[in-house]
N, C-alpha and C positions, 0 to 999 in steps of 0.2 A: 377367537380371544386370543388363544397361545399364540397366533404370529402377529398380533398388535402386541403385544406384551413383551415380545423381543424385541419387534421394533420398537417402542417406546425407552428400552433400555440400553437398545444401541446406539438413537440417539441423546441418551442421557450419557454413554460413556463416550461418545465421539465431539459431542457440542464444546466443553469445557476447552479441549484440544486445537480446535478449530477457530474456538474465540481467541484462544492465548497466541497461536500462532499470529493472528491476524493481525493482532494487540503490539504484538513486539515487531512483528513486520512493518506496519503503519509508523509505528514510531521510529523503527530505525532506517527508515524510508525517507522519511519528513527530513530528518536530522543529514541525514548523508544527500537529498534532495536539495536539504540548503545549501550545502557547503560545495555541492559540484555546480548549484547556477552561481553560487559568489565569485568561483574560484574561474566559470565563464565569463562570467560579467566585468569580474573586476581585474584578471591574473593576464599574464601576457597570451598573442596570437599563440603562440605556440600550446600552453596548456590549454588553451580553448579548442584547439582542434583534434587535438586527442582523446578532451572529454567530452569532444564533442562525436567522434566516431566508437567512441565507446555506446555513447548514448543507443546513437542508433544502432549497433550490433547490439543491443538489448530492445528494442522495441521492434527490430528486422525480425528477432527469430520468436517463434511461439516460445510461450512460459512453458509451456509440457516438454517441448524440443530441449530448453533450457535446465530445468528442474530432471529429466531424465538422464544429459549429459554428466552434469554436478555428480548427483548422485552413482549414477553407475560408470559413469568415465571418472569420475576424480579420483580411486583410486591407481588409475594408470599413472597419474603424476604428481601420487605418494598424499592427495588428499582425502582421507578415508570417514567420511563424517558419518554417523548416524543418520535414520530417516528424519527425525523430525529435525536434526540440527541442519542437515541439507535443504528442508524442508524452507525453513527460517529463512536461512542464508541467500537461498535461489529467488524466494517470493520480496525479500528486503532490497534483493539490489535491483528484480525486477522492477519494483517498488520506486527505488530512488530513480531510476531512467525517468518514467512519466511523472513524478513531485519535481524532479530538476527544473524540467521544462515547461512546468505551471509556474514554479517560480523563477525564471528564468522571462518569463512572460510578462509577470508583474512588475517585476525591475524594468525589463522595458518598457512598460507601460508610466512607468512614473516620470513626469517633465524632468528633463537632466536641469534645470535652474534648479532644484530643491535637491540634489548634489552636490552642486556647484557654491548653493550657499551655503551646505553644511561642512564643505570646503575650507571656502572665506571665514567660519565661525570659529577652524580650528580642531574640528571632528578627526577623528579618525577614520579609516573605514569602518574598524568594526562598530565606532560607535554610529556611524552613516547607516552602514544595514539596520543595528538594535532599535535605535535609536528615531532613524528618519523610514527606512524601505521597508522595513517590515511592517513595522505600525500602518503605512499608506496603502501600502497591496493585500492586507491583512484579510477588510471586507470583500476586495475584489476578486480572489484565489481562491476563496470558500469552496464556493460552490464548485469549482472543478476538482477542488482536493475531497468534498464530498461522494464526486462520483468518481474519482478513481477510488476512495475507502471500500468503495460498496461493489466497485468490481474487482475488486482486490477478495472479500471477501468470497465472490463464486469461483478467483481459481483456486482459493485453497482446495477446493475440490478435484483439483489435478492432480496434486500430492496421495492422494492414495495412492498411483501408480507407483511411486517410491516407498511403497507399503507403509508411509504415517497412518496410525491409526485414528484419522481426523472423522467426521463426521458421514462421508461421501464410502470412506473405506468402512466403518462396520456397519453401515445401514444395507448398504450391497453385499456384504456378506449374510446379513438376514437374508436377503432376497435368493441371492444362490444355493442356502441351505434348503428354503422353505418353498423357492422358484412362486413365491407369490409375489412377483415384480411389479406386478400394478399399485399395490399397497404400500410396500415398502419405498418405491420410486416416489408415490406421491405424499406420504410422509417427510423422505428426504426437500423433494419442493417446498413443501410448507415451512419446515426449519429455516432454509435459506432464503425464500420471502420472511420469513418474521424479522430472522440479520436482518437485511437486508432494509425492513421497515423502521425497525428500530433505529438503525445507523442514520440514515433521511430523515427523522425526528431531531434526534441528537442536532445532527448540523443545523436544521433548521433553527433551532434553540440557540446555541453556537451562535448564529448567525444572526439574532435579533439581539445575541445577547452584545456582540461587538459592534454592531450600530448604534445601539442604545449609548454604546461606552462611549466611541468616536463619532457620528453623529447628533447625537441627540433624539432619534427617532426611533419608534417602537418597531 
């Protein structure tokens, strides 16, 4: 019972930070992803090439390596960040790279005639994006965005290597202190599973809401 109590307390301490970093990273990643996708889709070829290189670097390097380099290697270039700030920044950049590819694919899937019609109506690029492209592709890209959000929940566990006191860090500490690894890891697995299921449920509700608003279907 004492181990169970310690484990529950560790979950209670680590869960808010895990959820907070995840939500902040998803929000930042979505905004940055849209901006990168717009710059690649509407910008000149050199900008597209530069952003493509950056996206491929982020997607090609494991997240654990990126987090490690940012936190432990940052001071060598004058970037001295706290563990939480470094974790948020690393996860946001990682999210932005993948979100940008989802949005870029969404832009490419929209018939070119829609963009041409917007230009003929005198809409600016910003108005075309906000009034035509984003609403049209919202429903089609939502499943991919939700899947990436689920992946990001589990990626927060990697932040424990840079001493961010999130869920994995706090629960693993109980396991190391009590040697009750089976019990603590089971509690950790259940906690992440619950977060994933809640995220999936929220995404389904949001998808149905968008469908009703845009297509008039349930």
